[in-house]
C-alpha positions as CSV (number, residue, x, y, z in Angstrom):
1,M,27.2,-34.3,34.6
2,N,25.0,-31.3,35.2
3,N,22.2,-30.8,32.6
4,L,23.1,-27.1,32.1
5,T,26.7,-27.8,31.3
6,S,26.3,-30.9,29.1
7,P,27.8,-30.5,25.7
8,T,24.4,-30.9,24.0
9,T,22.8,-28.2,26.1
10,V,25.7,-25.8,25.6
11,L,25.8,-26.4,21.8
12,S,22.0,-25.9,21.6
13,G,22.3,-22.6,23.4
14,M,25.1,-21.4,21.1
15,V,23.1,-22.3,18.0
16,L,20.0,-20.5,19.4
17,A,22.1,-17.5,20.2
18,M,23.5,-17.4,16.7
19,L,20.1,-17.7,15.1
20,V,18.7,-14.9,17.3
21,A,21.7,-12.7,16.5
22,C,21.4,-13.3,12.7
23,A,17.7,-12.7,12.6
24,S,16.7,-10.0,10.1
25,T,14.9,-6.9,11.2
26,D,11.9,-6.0,9.1
27,I,11.9,-2.2,8.4
28,S,9.1,-2.3,5.9
29,T,5.9,-0.3,6.2
30,P,3.6,-1.7,8.9
31,A,0.9,-4.1,7.6
32,S,-1.9,-1.8,8.8
33,V,-0.7,1.0,6.5
34,E,-0.2,-1.4,3.5
35,T,-3.6,-2.9,4.1
36,S,-5.4,0.5,4.3
37,D,-3.6,1.8,1.2
38,S,-4.5,-1.4,-0.6
39,V,-8.1,-1.0,0.5
40,L,-8.1,2.6,-0.5
41,T,-6.7,1.7,-4.0
42,T,-9.4,-0.8,-4.5
43,S,-12.1,1.6,-3.3
44,V,-10.8,4.5,-5.5
45,R,-10.7,2.2,-8.6
46,S,-14.2,1.0,-7.8
47,G,-15.4,4.6,-7.4
48,L,-13.9,5.5,-10.8
49,A,-15.5,2.5,-12.4
50,N,-18.9,3.6,-11.0
51,Q,-18.8,7.0,-12.6
52,P,-20.8,7.3,-15.8
53,G,-18.9,8.6,-18.8
54,L,-15.5,7.9,-17.1
55,N,-13.0,5.4,-18.6
56,P,-11.2,4.0,-15.5
57,A,-9.0,1.8,-17.8
58,D,-7.0,4.9,-18.8
59,I,-6.5,6.1,-15.1
60,M,-3.8,4.7,-12.9
61,V,-4.3,4.9,-9.1
62,E,-1.5,4.9,-6.6
63,V,-2.0,5.3,-2.9
64,Y,0.6,5.9,-0.2
65,D,-0.4,6.7,3.4
66,G,-3.8,7.8,2.4
67,E,-2.6,10.1,-0.4
68,V,-4.0,9.2,-3.8
69,R,-2.2,10.0,-7.1
70,L,-4.2,9.8,-10.3
71,S,-2.2,9.5,-13.5
72,G,-2.9,8.5,-17.1
73,F,-5.3,10.1,-19.5
74,A,-8.6,11.8,-19.5
75,V,-10.7,12.7,-22.6
76,S,-11.4,16.2,-21.3
77,P,-10.7,18.5,-18.3
78,A,-14.2,17.7,-17.1
79,E,-13.5,14.0,-17.1
80,A,-10.3,14.6,-15.1
81,E,-12.2,16.7,-12.5
82,K,-14.8,14.0,-12.3
83,A,-12.1,11.4,-11.5
84,V,-10.6,13.7,-8.9
85,A,-14.0,14.3,-7.3
86,A,-14.7,10.5,-7.3
87,A,-11.4,9.8,-5.5
88,R,-11.9,12.6,-3.0
89,S,-15.3,11.1,-2.1
90,I,-13.8,7.9,-0.8
91,G,-13.6,7.7,3.0
92,G,-10.0,7.6,4.2
93,V,-8.5,9.6,1.3
94,K,-6.4,12.4,2.7
95,V,-5.2,14.1,-0.5
96,V,-5.7,13.6,-4.2
97,R,-2.9,14.5,-6.6
98,N,-4.1,15.0,-10.1
99,D,-1.4,14.0,-12.6
100,L,-3.9,13.2,-15.4
101,K,-3.1,14.3,-18.9
102,V,-5.9,15.4,-21.2
103,K,-5.8,13.6,-24.6
């Protein structure tokens, strides 16, 4: 019997074809974007923590595609502006959206 038409070879080929046809397609955000957003999030949080007189525990940081959103609470408008300036100073940050509320 020919090796290409043996029942085992044909069955193996059919199983392989079904596995390939059923494989899922990953439509998530590319790892490079996720990684850079993750790095930016960490950098912005670190930058906020290094600002004297700023309480970074009250500030949430979200980053998507280089755009930073600050939310949470600031004690004063000056503290909110300090947080925005700190976020803007991080390399790779494209835009900072200030959604901080003053207590």
